[in-house]
C-alpha positions in Angstrom: -10.6 -302.4 -28.5 -11.9 -302.1 -32.1 -10.1 -298.8 -32.7 -6.8 -300.2 -31.5 -7.1 -303.2 -33.8 -7.9 -301.0 -36.8 -4.9 -298.7 -36.0 -2.6 -301.7 -35.7 -3.8 -303.1 -39.0 -3.5 -299.7 -40.7 0.1 -299.2 -39.5 1.1 -302.7 -40.6 -0.5 -302.2 -44.0 1.3 -298.8 -44.4 4.6 -300.4 -43.5 4.0 -303.1 -46.0 3.3 -300.5 -48.7 6.6 -298.9 -48.1 8.5 -302.0 -49.3 7.4 -301.2 -52.8 9.5 -298.0 -52.8 12.7 -299.5 -51.3 15.9 -299.4 -53.3 16.9 -302.5 -55.1 20.0 -304.6 -54.7 21.1 -306.4 -57.9 23.3 -309.3 -57.0 22.9 -312.9 -58.0 23.4 -315.4 -55.2 24.3 -319.1 -55.8 22.3 -321.3 -53.4 23.0 -324.8 -52.3 20.7 -327.6 -53.6 18.8 -328.6 -50.5 15.4 -330.0 -49.7 13.7 -327.3 -47.6 10.4 -329.0 -47.0 9.3 -332.6 -46.4 7.5 -334.0 -49.5 6.0 -336.9 -47.6 4.3 -335.3 -44.5 2.6 -332.2 -43.4 5.3 -329.9 -42.0 4.8 -327.1 -39.4 7.0 -324.0 -39.2 7.0 -320.9 -37.0 7.0 -318.0 -39.5 8.0 -314.4 -39.1 7.7 -312.0 -42.0 9.3 -308.7 -41.4 9.5 -305.5 -43.4 10.8 -302.5 -41.5 8.5 -301.9 -38.6 5.8 -304.3 -39.8 5.8 -308.0 -38.8 3.5 -310.9 -39.3 4.1 -314.0 -37.2 2.3 -317.3 -37.0 2.4 -320.9 -38.0 2.8 -322.3 -41.6 1.4 -325.7 -42.4 2.7 -327.1 -45.7 2.1 -330.3 -47.7 3.2 -331.6 -51.1 0.2 -333.1 -52.9 -0.2 -334.1 -56.5 3.0 -332.4 -57.7 2.3 -329.1 -56.0 2.8 -327.4 -52.7 -0.2 -326.4 -50.6 -0.1 -324.5 -47.4 -1.5 -321.9 -45.1 -0.2 -319.3 -42.7 -2.2 -318.4 -39.6 -1.3 -316.2 -36.7 -1.2 -317.2 -33.1 -4.9 -316.4 -32.7 -6.0 -318.6 -35.5 -6.6 -315.8 -38.0 -5.5 -316.9 -41.5 -3.1 -314.6 -43.2 -3.3 -316.5 -46.5 -3.3 -319.9 -48.2 -1.0 -320.7 -51.1 -0.9 -323.3 -53.9 2.3 -323.7 -55.8 2.3 -325.8 -59.0 5.8 -326.4 -60.4 7.7 -323.1 -60.8 4.9 -320.9 -59.6 2.9 -319.8 -56.5 -0.6 -318.4 -56.1 -2.0 -316.8 -52.9 -5.6 -317.4 -52.0 -7.8 -316.3 -49.2 -5.6 -313.3 -48.4 -6.2 -311.0 -45.4 -7.8 -307.8 -46.6 -4.9 -305.5 -45.6 -2.4 -307.8 -47.5 -4.7 -308.2 -50.5 -2.9 -305.6 -52.7 -1.5 -306.6 -56.1 2.1 -305.6 -55.3 2.1 -307.4 -52.0 0.6 -310.6 -53.6 3.1 -310.4 -56.5 6.1 -310.1 -54.1 5.0 -312.8 -51.7 4.1 -315.2 -54.6 7.5 -314.6 -56.2 9.3 -315.2 -52.9 7.4 -318.4 -52.2 7.9 -319.7 -55.7 11.6 -319.1 -55.3 11.7 -320.8 -51.9 9.6 -323.9 -53.0 11.0 -324.5 -56.5 14.2 -322.6 -57.2 16.2 -323.2 -54.0 15.8 -327.0 -54.2 16.8 -326.9 -57.9 19.9 -324.9 -57.1 18.8 -321.8 -59.1 20.0 -318.3 -58.4 18.0 -315.2 -57.9 18.8 -311.5 -58.0 18.5 -309.9 -54.7 17.4 -313.0 -52.8 19.5 -314.9 -50.2 18.8 -317.8 -48.0 20.6 -318.6 -44.7 20.4 -321.9 -42.8 20.4 -321.7 -39.0 20.6 -325.5 -38.5 21.0 -328.7 -40.5 20.0 -332.2 -39.8 21.7 -334.8 -42.1 19.0 -337.4 -41.5 16.1 -335.0 -42.0 17.3 -331.9 -43.9 13.9 -330.3 -43.9 13.8 -330.2 -40.1 15.7 -327.0 -39.7 15.5 -323.2 -39.6 16.2 -320.9 -42.4 15.8 -317.3 -43.4 14.9 -316.0 -46.9 15.8 -312.3 -47.5 14.4 -310.3 -50.4 16.9 -307.6 -50.6 15.0 -305.6 -53.2 11.9 -305.3 -51.1 13.7 -305.4 -47.7 11.5 -308.4 -46.6 12.8 -311.2 -44.3 11.0 -314.5 -44.0 12.1 -316.6 -41.0 11.1 -320.3 -40.9 11.7 -322.5 -37.8 10.7 -326.1 -37.9 8.2 -327.2 -35.2 8.8 -330.7 -33.9 5.7 -332.8 -33.0 
């Protein structure tokens, strides 16, 4: 059982390492100004982060507190992938799983989350990043599904709102 878990963790970490060497795609994308997350309540999302053969899935809890976003991503077994704190325009990962705790992985995920939390709602563009909305609710625009793609690193982040 232990050897199988270590092999799975090693294969996932190797796949995540590969995204550093992926070819870049240099196109700017104009995004709609939309509120992605609820600023008044704790929101829950099913999350799937994919890069080639590697995947991390779980649940993200996110809350807006004192002018910054705070959240955590845990897998289905309750193992924490990472926490994040995002003051205006930035994002910082904390308590990162050991196989994800590499400077280039942290830098990429922090940049993608900063873009998602601060740039998209402000209507800013980004080179090589696109966002696609799978559903939209006029009364509660944050209760939807969406996908963020980092074309440069070939990473796809899927978020699907979990209703209570």
